SEPA-585478 format. One record per residue (C-alpha): residue in three letters; x, y, z. Coordinates in steps of 0.25 Angstrom, whole numbers, plus 5000, padded with zeros to 4 digits. Layout:
N
ALAXYZ;...
REM end
This chain:
609
MET508448355050;ALA507448365062;ASP508648385072;ALA509148505063;LEU507748565062;ASN507548555078;THR508948615079;SER508548735070;ARG507248755078;LEU508048755091;ILE509048855086;ARG507848945081;SER507148935094;ARG508448975102;LEU508749095093;ALA507249145094;LYS507449145110;LEU508849215108;ARG508249325099;PRO507649415110;ILE508949405118;GLY509649445105;MET508749565103;ALA508849605118;PHE510349595117;GLY510349685104;LEU509449785110;ALA510349795122;LEU511549805114;VAL510949925106;LEU510549995119;LEU511949985124;LEU512450035111;PHE511550155112;LEU511850185127;LYS513350185124;HIS513250265111;GLN512250375112;SER512450425098;LEU512050285093;ALA510750295100;GLN510550435095;LEU510750385081;PHE509750265082;ALA508750345089;GLY508850445078;VAL508550345068;ALA507450285076;LEU506750425078;PHE506950455063;LEU506250325059;LEU505150355069;GLY505050495063;MET504850435049;ARG503750345054;TYR503050465060;LEU503250545048;GLU502650435039;ASP501450415048;GLY501150565049;PHE501150585034;ARG500250465032;ALA499250535040;PHE499150645029;SER498850545018;GLY497350575017;GLY496250555007;ALA496850664998;LEU498150594996;GLU497650514984;ARG497250634976;TRP498550704980;LEU499250574975;ALA498550574962;ILE498950724959;SER500350704964;THR500650574956;ASP500050584943;ARG501350624936;LEU502750554939;TRP503350684943;LYS502250714953;SER502450574959;LEU503950594960;THR503650734967;PHE502650674976;GLY503650564981;THR504750664983;VAL503950764991;SER503150664999;THR504450595003;ALA505050735006;LEU503850765015;VAL503750625023;GLN505250595022;SER504950455019;SER505150385006;SER504650255012;LEU503350315016;VAL503150375002;THR503450244995;LEU502550165004;LEU501450265002;SER501650264987;ILE501550104987;ALA500250124994;PHE499750224985;LEU500150134973;SER499550014979;ALA498250084981;GLY498250144967;LEU498350284971;ILE499550314962;SER500150244950;LEU501450164949;THR502150274942;ALA501650384952;GLY502150284964;ILE503450264957;GLY503650414956;ILE503250434971;VAL504250334975;PHE505350394966;GLY505050534972;ALA505050474986;ASN506550434984;LEU506850574980;GLY506050634992;THR506950555002;THR508050654998;THR507350765005;GLY507650705019;ALA509150695016;TRP509150845012;LEU508350895024;ILE509250815034;ALA510550855027;LEU510151005026;ILE509451025039;GLY509350895048;LEU510850885051;LYS511051025054;VAL509851065062;ASP509451005076;LEU508250925071;ALA507950885086;GLN507551025089;VAL506651025077;GLY506050885080;MET505650895094;PRO504551005092;LEU504050925080;LEU503950795089;VAL503150875100;LEU502150935089;GLY502150795082;VAL501650725095;LEU500550835097;PHE500050815083;GLU500150665083;ARG499250655095;ASN498050715087;SER496950625083;ALA496850685069;ALA497650605058;ARG498250735052;TRP498750795065;ARG499250655069;GLY499950645056;THR500550785058;GLY501050745071;GLN501750615066;VAL502450705055;LEU502950795065;LEU503350685074;GLY504050615062;ILE504850745059;GLY505250765073;LEU505750625075;LEU506450635062;PHE507250755066;LEU507550695080;GLY508050565073;ILE508950645063;ASP509550725075;LEU509850605083;MET510450535071;LYS511350655069;LEU511750655084;GLY511950505084;PHE512950505072;ASP513650625078;GLY513850555091;MET514350425084;GLN515550495079;GLN516050485094;ILE515850335094;PHE516350295080;ASP516450355066;LEU515550285056;SER516350355044;ALA517550275048;TYR516850155042;SER516450215029;VAL516650125017;GLY517050185003;GLY516850144989;TRP515750044984;GLN515749964996;GLY515450085005;MET514350124996;LEU513649994996;LEU513849975011;TYR513250105015;ALA512150095004;LEU511749955011;LEU511850025025;GLY510850135019;ILE509950025014;LEU510049945027;ALA509750075036;THR508550105027;VAL507949965028;LEU508149955043;MET507550095045;GLN506550095034;SER506950235031;SER507950295020;HIS507750425027;ALA508250375040;THR509450315033;LEU509750445026;MET509650525039;ILE510650425046;THR511550445034;LEU511450595034;ALA511750595049;ALA512950505048;LEU513450585037;ALA513250715044;SER514050665056;GLY515150605048;GLN514850465051;LEU514550425037;GLU515450445024;TYR514750525013;THR514850425002;ASN514350315012;ALA513150405015;LEU512850415000;ALA512750264999;MET511950255012;ALA510950355006;VAL510750264994;GLY510550145003;ALA509450215010;ASN508750234997;LEU508850094994;GLY508350045007;THR507050115005;THR506750004995;VAL506449905007;THR505249995011;ALA504749984997;VAL504949834997;LEU504149825010;ALA503049905005;ALA502949824992;LEU502749695001;GLY501449755006;ALA500949814993;ASN500249774981;ASN500949764967;ALA500649914965;GLY501449944977;ARG502549844974;GLN502749914960;LEU503050044968;ALA503949974978;VAL504749914966;ALA504850044960;HIS505450104973;ILE506449994975;LEU506950004960;PHE507050154962;ASN507950144974;LEU508750024969;VAL509050094956;THR509350224963;GLY510250164974;VAL511050074965;VAL511350184955;ALA511650284966;LEU512650184972;SER513250154959;VAL513550294956;LEU513750344970;PRO515150404968;VAL514550484956;LEU513350524964;ALA514250574975;GLN515050664965;VAL513750714959;VAL513250754974;ASP514550824976;THR514450904964;LEU512950944966;ALA513250974981;GLY514351074976;TRP513251144967;LEU512251144978;GLY513251204988;ILE513351084997;ALA514651075004;ALA515550955001;GLU515450915015;SER513950925017;TYR513850775015;THR512350765021;LEU511950865010;LYS512650784999;LEU512050655004;ALA510650725003;LEU511050774989;PHE511550624985;HIS510250564990;THR509450664981;LEU510350634969;PHE510350484969;ASN508750484971;LEU508650584959;LEU509550484951;GLY508650374954;LEU507450454949;ALA508250494936;LEU508450344934;MET507050284938;LEU506050394933;PRO506250364918;LEU505950214922;ILE504650234929;PRO503750194917;VAL504550074915;LEU504550044930;VAL503050054930;ARG502749964919;LEU503749864925;LEU503149864939;THR501749854933;ARG502049734925;LEU502849664937;LEU501849704948;PRO500549714942;PRO499349774950;PRO498449674958;SER497349614950;GLU496349494951;PRO496449394940;VAL495149424932;ASN495149294923;GLU495249194934;GLU494049124941;LEU493849174956;ALA493949024960;ASP495349014953;ARG495949134959;PRO496849134972;ARG496249184985;SER495949334983;HIS496549444992;ALA496649594991;LEU497349654979;TYR497549794983;LEU497749794998;ASP499249805003;GLY500049855014;ALA500549975007;ALA499150035005;GLN498950035020;LEU499950145022;HIS499050255017;ALA497550265019;GLY497150315005;SER497950194999;ALA497250095008;VAL495850145005;ARG496250144990;VAL496749994990;LEU495549954998;GLN494650014988;GLN495349934977;GLU495249804985;LEU493749824987;ALA493649834972;HIS494449704971;LEU493549644981;ALA492349694974;ALA492749634960;THR493049494967;SER491749504974;ARG491049514961;GLN491749404955;VAL491349314967;ILE489949354966;ALA489949324952;SER490449184955;ALA489349164965;LEU488349204955;TYR488949104945;LEU489249204935;PRO490249164924;SER491749194925;SER491649284913;PHE490749374921;ARG491649374933;GLN492849424925;ASP492049544919;MET490849584925;THR490649714918;ARG490349654904;GLU488949634899;ARG488549484898;ASP487449404893;PRO486649354906;GLY486349224900;GLU487849194898;ALA488249254911;LEU487149184920;ALA487349044914;VAL487448934925;PRO488948904926;PRO489448754927;LEU489548704941;ALA491048704940;GLU491148854938;ARG490248894950;GLU491148954960;ASP490848954975;ALA490649104980;ASP491049064994;ALA492349004990;LEU492649134981;TYR492249224993;HIS493349155002;GLN494349154990;HIS494249294985;ILE493349384993;LYS493749355008;GLY495249375005;ILE495049514999;TYR494049555010;ALA495049515021;ASP496149585015;ILE495349715014;VAL494949705029;ASP496349675033;PHE496849795025;ILE495949885032;GLY496149825045;HIS497649855044;LEU497549995038;ASP498250085048;CYS498350225042;GLU497550355044;LEU496250365037;LEU495450485033;PRO493950475036;GLU493650445021;GLN494650335021;GLN494050275033;GLN492750275026;ALA493350215014;LEU493850095023;MET492550075028;ASP491950075014;VAL493049975010;ASN492549885022;LEU491149895019;ALA491349875004;ALA492249745006;ARG491149695015;ASP490049715005;LEU490849644994;VAL491049525003;GLU489649525007;SER489249524992;VAL490049404990;LYS489449335002;ALA488049364997;ALA488449304983;LYS488949174991;HIS487549164997;LEU486949184983;GLN487749074977;THR487248974987;ASN485848974981;LEU486349004967;ARG487148874967;LYS485948794971;HIS484948864962;LEU485748894950;GLU485248774942;SER483948754950;PRO482848674943;ARG481948784945;GLN481948884934;ALA481549004943;MET482748974953;ARG483748974941;ASP483149104935;GLY483149174949;TYR484649144951;ARG484949174937;GLN484349314939;LEU485149334952;ARG486449294945;GLU486049394934;GLN485849504944;GLY487149474950;MET487849484937;LEU487249614935;LEU487649664949;LEU489149614947;SER489149674933;ASP488649814938;GLN489649814950;ALA490849774940;ARG490449884930;ARG490349994941;GLU491749954946;ALA492349954932;GLU491650084927;SER492150164939;LEU490950254937;SER490750384944;GLY489950394957;ALA488650434951;ALA488750334939;ASP489150224948;ARG487950254957;GLN487050254945;GLN487550124940;SER487350064954;ALA485950124955;ASP485550064941;TYR486049924945;LEU485249944959;ASP483949974951;GLN484149854942;GLU484449764955;GLN483149814962;LEU482349784949;PHE483049644949;ARG482649614963;SER481249654961;GLN481049574949;PHE481749454955;GLU480849454968;GLN479649474959;ARG480049354951;LEU480249264963;GLN478849304968;GLN478249254955;GLN479049124954;LEU478649094969;ARG477149114965;ALA477349034952;GLY477948924960;GLU479248934952;LEU480048954965;ASP479748904980;GLY480048984992;TRP481448924995;GLN481848954981;ALA481349094981;THR481949134994;SER483349084989;LEU483149174977;ILE482749294986;ASN483949274995;ASP484949264984;LEU484249394978;HIS484649464991;TYR486049404990;LEU486149464977;LEU485649594981;GLU486649594993;ILE487749564983;SER487349684975;SER487149774987;ASN488549744993;LEU489249754979;ARG488649894977;ALA488949944991;ALA490449894989;HIS490549964975;ASP490050094981;MET491050084992;ILE492250044983;TYR491950144972;THR491050254976;ARG491550284990;ALA492950264986;ALA492850374975;LEU492250464986;THR493450434995;GLU494450464984;ALA493750594981;ALA493750634996;
REM end
């Protein structure tokens, strides 16, 4: 057994040493192939420029997703037909269904849109991809796109060097379009030149075997290039040059659509359950559409021929007929899936419920807490990132209140619902020793993980931020720090509380009971303000009312301490312990109220901006 293990390790070690040699040999072979066949080099260079252009186009359009996008989304997605239109038009503009799908997952993860609206956008995005095929079939293969693309590249470089985000975004869009045009032109030249080397059409396969083979080629090409548009452009260029049979091109177009599901799967891996719901809907749409289209491909081809005749498209205009087919089978998918959206929403909501913390479980019994709402998908867009951070802050605030309540030895019934009125006598009863949870352990188990995830998320955020969004991120940092500091203050308070909760001195027991009661009032006030979602003025008034009560409590507490000192009911050591713990309680109050204002008051101002 040991000999076999050593032999296996030796083989792996030698293979690892040979890997760089194999890569170098492969690159040299590809280089020689390109040098020998210029048309092949042109084809692959065209694909590379097209993909680079897509990247610039996506980055450029992201620069225009400013603070008003949330309001535009709310207006554009409040009805299903609006969501479909939004998805179709936005994909037609940016020429990337993958980008629209990823942004939709980000918006849904952040709670900016509903699941129904997200599904509508994704379904519309599939229809929007057909515009690219029409543009290339109508214009791109008949016009010298390189002549149009070169001045766009010059303008794009000039704009892209500007420091202003919007001008830089404009430059990236122009660069993207210019590179797309050059890429399409090179692909066209490459396929034209390849006719002198070998004829791909001689290897066409008919029947069901051909449909499945070319559908798989379409899937593979889309997975490798991460762009169904690129696969479609290659298909159109090959079809226009006669290198690809018409029926094989139809199957390849279906495969390109199926290949986009990989992008959705990758996005779902980094998203929360809300994002995964949309990714699953996208995958189902493409799978159903693709399988049905392949099953009835001969029938669809006949329908395309009939429609082409009505529209005046010549029988030999295969590129236009391919664009028509691409539109037709996406419309077929919409017709099949639109009636099922309500059922799909219910099913996905049940299978992938939104994130939530267990409410009827003791903190000490829960697994280590981490962020509920932060995910990689939300980092694609600044507005989504800010929104999920605010949601995560609310989660951290709720968890912090529970840990503080545990530090004050308040009962579990109070921790589970802090908004309900309670009898102080019942709530402040001294819990048995076995039920007293350690605040320091709870801090490391539940607070530190969430706080670390927030800091890590902000540190890896790499998108253009408007000034108000930058301010929102600063507020998030400050609010999270305030919440953490409030829990740390509660840890210190619990140290003395643990010692004096059952002190033989009545004055000490009374003093800590009063601190616990004031802490209970504070936590109830914070929980109610959050639950009631009051307007700015009403929320500030409720905060002011609590602050007045707190100042009165402080004054009376300090006066009582002075009286007890003079009466000999407390000594100096005991009085200073109570004074220190009073200040810890006031620090908890100050930090919780500051965090609340940043989470809710300033968040409302940011959304209104």
